[in-house]
N, C-alpha and C positions, 0 to 999 in steps of 0.2 A: 138563310138565316140560321145561325147556330143557337142551340139551347144548352145552357150549362146544366150539368147533372146535379141534382140535389143530393147531398150526402144522406145516407140512411140514418134514421134515428136508432141509436144503440141502447138497448135496455139491459140492465143487470138485475138478475133475480137471485136473492139470497135466501136460501131455504132454512127451515127449522132444524134443530139438532142439538140443543142444549150446549154442553161444553165443547162439542165438536165445532160449534160455531166460530170459535177463534180462528178456524181455518179461513173464514171470510176475510180476515185481516190480511193474511198472506196473499189471497187471491186478488184483492183490490190493489195491494202494493205492486204485485207483479204485472197486473194489467196496466196500471198507470205508468210504470217504468217503461213499458213497451209503447207508450203513447196511445193506449186504448182507454178512452175516458167515456163512461156512459153518459147518455143524455137523460135517461130515466132510471130510477132505482126503486125496486120494490122488494119488500122483505116480510117474512113471517117469523115470529118469535125472536130467537136470537139474531136471525137475519135482519129483522126490523131494527133491532138495537144497533147492530154494526153498521147498517146502511145509514141510519140517522147520525151516528157518530162521524161517519165519513163526510156526510153533506154539511155538517156543522163545523167541520175543521178540527174535530177532536180525536180523530183516529190515532194519530201519533201518540197523544197523551194516554189514550186507552191502551194501546199496545205496550207502552212503557209500564203501565200499572199491571197488566195481566202477566207480563214476563217477570215481574218482580214479586208475584203473589205465590205464596206457599199454600199447602193444604190447610194449614191453620188459618190463614187469611180467608180462605173460602168458607171454612166452617163458621167463621164469625157472622156470616150472613144468615145462618140458620138459628131459629129461636123457637123452641117448642112452647106453645101456650095453648091451653085447652080451649080458650075462647076465640082463637083466631082461625081463619079459614085456610091458612097455608103455613108452611114451616119457615118461610123466608121472612126475615126481619124487615118490615115495611120501611121503618125509618132509615135503616142502613141502605136499603135498596134505593130509596129516593135520593139519599146523599150521593150514591154511586151514579145514578142516572143524570142528576143535575151537574155533577162534576165532570163526567167523562162522555156524556152523550148530548145533553141538551139542557139549556136553562129552562126554568119553570114557565117562562112566558114566550118561548119560541113557538112560532106557528109553522105548520107544514107549508103553507102557501108562500112563506117568506124565504124558503130554502132556495139555493141557486139552481137546483134542478128539480124536475118533477119527481115526486116521491109518494109512495103509498105503502101502508101496512095492512095486514089481513088479520082479523080476529073472528071469533065464532060467537054467534048469539046463543047463549046458554039455554034459552027457552025453546027455540025452534030449530037450532042447528044450522042456520043459514050463515053464509059468509057476510062479513061486514068489512067494507073497505074504508080506511081512513085516508082521504085525499086532501083534507083541509082541517083546520082546528089545531088544538094543542098537540105539539109533537110528543111530549113526554107521555101524555094520556094515550096517544096512539100506540106508542111503543109498549107501555105497560099492559094495555089490553091485548096486544098481539102476543105477548109472552107470558100471559097469565095461565100457566100450566096448572090444572087442577091438582090440589094436594100440596103444591109448593108455593104458589102465589094465590092471593085472593082474587076473585072475579072483580072486574072493573065495571062500575056503573057509568053508563054513557047514554044520554038521550033516552032515559027510561028503559034501558036494556042492560042486562047483566052479560058481560062479555068475557070470554076466556080465550085461551091460546088458539091462534089461527091454524096451527099445525094439525088440529083435529079435522079440518075440512080442506085445507089447501096448503100443504107443507112447502111447495115450491111454486109460488103464484105467477106462473107464466101468463095465465089469462088476464091477470090484473095489469101486467106490464104491457100486453098487447092493447088493452083497452085505453091505456094512457098514451098510445101512439108509437110504440116501439116497432121498428121494421125488422131489426135483427135482435135476437134475445140470447144472451149468455146466461144460462141458468146453473145454479150450484145446488146439487143434491148431496146432502151430507149423510144420507141414510142408505146409500146403495149397497153397502157391504156389511151391515150390522146384524143381519139375521143369522142365527146359528153360530155366532162368534162369541168367545169368552175372553175376558182380559186377565183371567187367572190371578186375581188379587183377592186376598182374604183379609178380613179385619183382624187387628191385633187382639189377642186374648186378654181379657181384663179380669181382674179379681172380682168375685161375686160381691153382692151388696153386704154391707156391714149389718150385723144383727141389731135390731132396735132394742135397747135395754128395757127390761120391765120397769115401769115407772115407780118411783118413790118420791118423797117430798122434794128431793134435790135433783131429780133426773129430768124434769120437764124441759129445761133448756137443752140438755144434752140429747134428749130424744128428738127435739126439733132439728138440731144441728145434724144428727145422724140421718134423719129422713132427707134433709136437704142435700147432704153429701151423696146419698144413694140416688136421689133424683138427678143430681149433676152427673154422676157416673152413668146412669141410664141414658142421659142425653149424649154423653160422649160415645157410648156404645152404639147408639142409634146413628150418630154422625159418622162413625167409622163404617157403619153398614152402608151408608150412601155411596161409598167408593168401592164396596166389596162385590165380588162375583162368586157364584157357587163354583167351587173348584173340583168337586167330586160329582160324578154322574148321578150317584144315588142319594146325594144330599137333598133334603126337602128344601125347595126354594124359599128363601126368606121373603118377607113382605115386599121390601123395596125392590129386590131382584125381580120378583114376579111382576110388579107394577111397571118397572122400567122396560122389561122385556116385552110386556104387552103393548106398551106405548110404541116401542120400536117396530113391532110387527104391524100395528095399525098404520103407523106413518109410512112404512115401506110399501104396504099395499095401496094406501091412498095415493102416495106419490107416483107409483107405477101407473095407476089408473088415470090420474090427472095429466101426467106427461104424455100418455098415449093419446089423450083427447086434445091436449094443448101442447104440442111439441115445440121445443126450442131449437134454434139453429145449432147451438152448441150447449151441451150438458157437461159440466165439469163434475166429476165424482171423486173427490179426494178419498183416499183409503184411510179410514179413521176408526175401524172396528176395534182397534186396541185401546181406544180411549173411551172410558165409561161415561155415562150420561152426565154425571155431575163432577167429573174430574177436571174442573176448571183450572187447576194448578198445572196442568200439562199443556199450557198454551204454546210453548216453543215447538213441541211436536206438531201441533195442529197448524200453526202458522207456516212452518216449514213445508208441511205436506200441501198446503194451499198454494204456495209458491211453486212447488214441484209440479203440481197438477196443471197450472197455467203454462209453465214452460213446455210441458209435454204436448199441450194442445195448441200451441201458438200458431203453427202452420194452418190448422183447420180454422182457427179464429180469424186470421187474416183473409183466408179464402172466403169464409162466410160473409165477411164485411164487403169484400170486393165484388162478390156475386150479387149483392142485394140491389 
C-alpha cells in the first residue's frame, strides 16, 4: 500500500528594519515568480505591514506607491506636535494603511493564509502575537516604534514595536505549523556602517523683532516661520548620518544606531535559538533607517538575494 507524501508547510518570516523593509517586496515577488508560495506568513514591524499587504492582494499597489515616492512624500508623514507620543502623523498613516495594506474592517482570520504579527507589551516586555482580530490594529501595534509611532492600546495593554523582542519571528511561524521557514533578516550588516549623507545646511532662524504696537502679527508670523524651519531641519536630520569621526552624534543618529545595535543583538540571539532553514540577509547597510524614498534599491536587493539563494531554497523544501 503506497502513501502519498504530504507537502511541507512553507513559512515566510519578514523581519523588522524600517525603510529597509521595502526589500521584502522584492523578496516576495522573486519567490512567487519561482513558484515558491508560502502557506504561512509572519512579520514584525515593517515586515508585518508588507506581509499583510501581500495577503490582502495590495502588494502591487503598495510597490507602485513606494517606487513613486520622493523624500518630500516621506516627510509629509512626519508631524511634530508637543502633545503627541510620536512624530508620525496618525491620520496620514491610517490613510496609508487603509489604502495600501488593509481595509479598516479586515480580520486576520479572513486572510487566505495563516498570518501573525508580533508586538511588545510595554508594561512587562513580553511578546504579543496577533493571530486573529483586526488586521490594521495588528500591523499598527507591531510597527509602533517608540518615538515615531504612538503605542497601541489593545485588550487593556499598551503595545509597541515587536522588533524590541523578536525582530525575525521564526518561533511564531513554527508555532503556526511551518515545517520549512524562509526568514528575512534586514539587520545583518548594519552595525558599523555609515551611509555618509549629511543634511543640507539651512539658514539660521530669523530674529524676532522687538514688539511695538504694530509688530504683534509680524512677531507671530516670524515665530511660526522659525518653527517651520526647525521642523524642516529636524526632518532633514532623519535622513542624515554623521560624516566625520569626531562629530558629536546627533540625537536621531544616536537613537537609530542604538536601535540598530539592539535589534542586531536580539536577532542573532533569537535566530540561534529558533533557526530557520533559510535565512535571507539582503545587503542594506547603505540605506538609512527612514530613507523610505530609496525603495528601488531595497526592492532590487531583495530580488537579488532570493536569486542567489534559490538553489538552497529548493533543496531545503525538497529535504523537508
